[in-house]
N, C-alpha and C positions, 0 to 999 in steps of 0.2 A: 257058474256065477255070471250074471249079466253085467253089462257096462254100467247100468244104473246102480247095481249093488256096489260095484267097485267105486263108483263116484261118491256114494254115500259114505263109504269107509274113508276115502280120501278127504272128504269135506269134514268129517268128524275128527280125523287126525289133525287136520290143519287148524281147526278151532281149538283143540286141546293144546297144540303147540303155541298158538298165539296167546292163549290165556296165560301161559308161563312167561312169554316175552313181555306182555303188557303189564302183568301183575306178578313179578318175580318174588315178591315178599309174601304172596298169598298161595301160589300154586307151586308144587315141588318141581325140581329140575327134570325129573324123569318124564314129565309131560313133553319135554323137547324130544325125548327119544321116540315117543309115540308119533310125534310130528314127522319123523323121518319116513313114515309110510306114505305121506301125501304126494310129494313131488314125483317119485317114480310112477305112481299110479296115474297121475294126471298126464304125465308125458306119454305113457303107453296109450292111454285113451285118445290123446291128441293125435298121435301118429296114426292110430286106427281111423280117426275121423278124416284126416287128410288123405288116407289111403282110399277111402270109400266116397268122399264127397265129390260132386261134380262141379262145385263152385268154390275152388280153393281161394280165389281172390276175395270173395265175399266173406268167407270164413276168416281169412287173414285180417280183413278190415274190422271185423267184430272184435278180434283180439286186440287190435290197436286202440279202438274206441274205449274198450273197457280197461286197457292199461292206463289211459289218460284219466278216465273217470275214477279209477281206484286209487290213484296216487295221492289225492288229498286225504281221504280217510286212512290210507296206509301210513302216511307221514304223521298224521295227528295221533293215531293209535300208538305208534312207536316213539312218539315224542321228538320227531325230527322236524327240521325246518322244511316247509313245503318246497319241493324241488323236483321238477319233471325230467331232469337230465342227470341226476346222480342218486345213488342208493335207491334205485327204483324197484317197484313191486314185481311180483312173479309173472304178471301178465306181460310185462316187457320181455321176459325170458321166453315165454310161450310164443309171443309174436315173432321174435327174432328166429326162434326155431322153425316156426311156420314159414317165415321168409326164406330161410335156408332151403326148405322143401320146395317152395315155389321156384326159386332160382335154379335149383337142381333140375326140376322138371322142364324148365324153359331151355336150359343149355344142353341137356342130354339129348334133345330131339335133333340137334345138329350133328351131322355125320362127323365122326372122329373126335367129338367133344366129350365123350363119356368120362374120361379122366379129368379133363378140365372142368366139367360140370361139378364134380365134387369140390374142387378147389374154389371155383367161383361161388359155390353155395356156402361153404364153411368159413372161408377166410374173412369176407367182409362182415358177416353176421357175428362171428366170434369176436372180432376186433371191436365192433360196435357194442357188444355185450359188456366187454371190459371197460369201454369208455363210459357207458351208462351205469356201470357197477350194478348190474342186475343181479338178482338172486341166482346163485350157482355159476355166474359168470359165463365165460366162453365154453367151459366144460359142460354147462347145462344145455347150451345150444347144440353142442356136438352130440350130446346124449339124445336129444329130440331127433336130430338128423339120423342118428344110428338106428333108433327105434323105427324110423320110417323106411330106410333103405334095406334093412336086414329082413329077409323074407321068412326063413324057417323059424318057427316059434321057439325051438330049443336054443337057437343061436341068439334070439332076442332075449330070452331068459338068462342066458350066459352073460350077455352084455349088460343086462339089468343088474345082475349080481356084481359084476365088475364095477359098475358105476356106484352101487351102494357101498361097496367096500372102499372105493377110492376116496370117499369123503373122509375116511378115517386115517389116511396116510400120514397126515401131520401128527396124529396120536402115536403112530408106530415110530415115526422119526424121533419124537420127543422121548418115547420110552427107551429107544436105543441110545439116546444121549444121556440117559440117567435122570430125566426129568420125571417127577412124580405126576401120574395121571389120576385125576379124581375119578372115583368109581362111577359117578354119575355119567361121565363121558363114555366110559366103557359100556354102559348099559344101552347106549344108543345103537351099538353095532347089531345086536340081534333084531331090533326093531327094523332097521334098514334092510337087513337080509330077508325079513319076513314078507317083504313085498313080492319076492320071487314066487313062493307057493300060492300067494293070493292071486297073482296074475296068471299063474299056471292053471288055475281053476276057471279062468275066463272061457266061456263057451261060445263067444262070437256073437251073442245075441245082444240087442240094444236094451231089452227090458222095458220098464216103464218109461214113457216119453216125457222128458222134462228138459227141453232144449235150453231153457234160460236159467236152470237151477244153479249151475256153477257160475255163470256170468254174474248173476245178481247176488248169490250167496257171498262172494268174495268181498265186494265193496260194502255190502250191507252189514256183514258181521264185523268188519273193521270199523265202520262208523259207530256201531253200537258199543264196541269196546272202547273207542275213543271218548264217547260221551260218558261212559261209566268211569273211565280213568279221570276225566276232568272233574266229575262229581266227587270222586274219592279225594282227589288232590285239593279241592276247595273245601270239602267237609270230611276231613280224615276221621277214620273210625276210632282212633285212640284219643 
């Protein structure tokens, strides 16, 4: 399976997830379960890109530019007040994860700084992720960093499975406290774990070249959903 195929799967899962978020009265909640496929795949591909690119800084700048560009359609689609420094979109998470990678590479070149490089990379970016309340928070940034620094594929897949399951720790805690868990939430777990076999089939090939596909697909699909939501709100179907 090529990177392009994985990207299409992730984009499709993301769209399905956002349909349920923007139109919860129209689309079933299990659409959110399908959406759990998206982030781990994007993180894996992002780490692969940082591992092979010769221009990390340019790559990082593209992530930042599209984080800012995407925030307005993101907030409009989700019905939030437009805010560039709170409840921010997924590109912020990807940017901060990329920043952690760049900081790590910068500091690890210094003799005796290998351990300090990890701290210098993770600490400021994870804290900033929590301040900006990005998707997946500091844990999301740590996941990106882990996918970059872990070399053996089997260990990356293990970390991937661990991250997927960690998202459901609140459900486990709630269950142990005797709190009833809706079945819809439990259905998210197999979708999240399904990212592991999908990424295991990755053959290391880029596949069809579509450099700007993900960059443009994210803000464009959010803008379309925002427009449709505004039309429905002004001209309800009932």
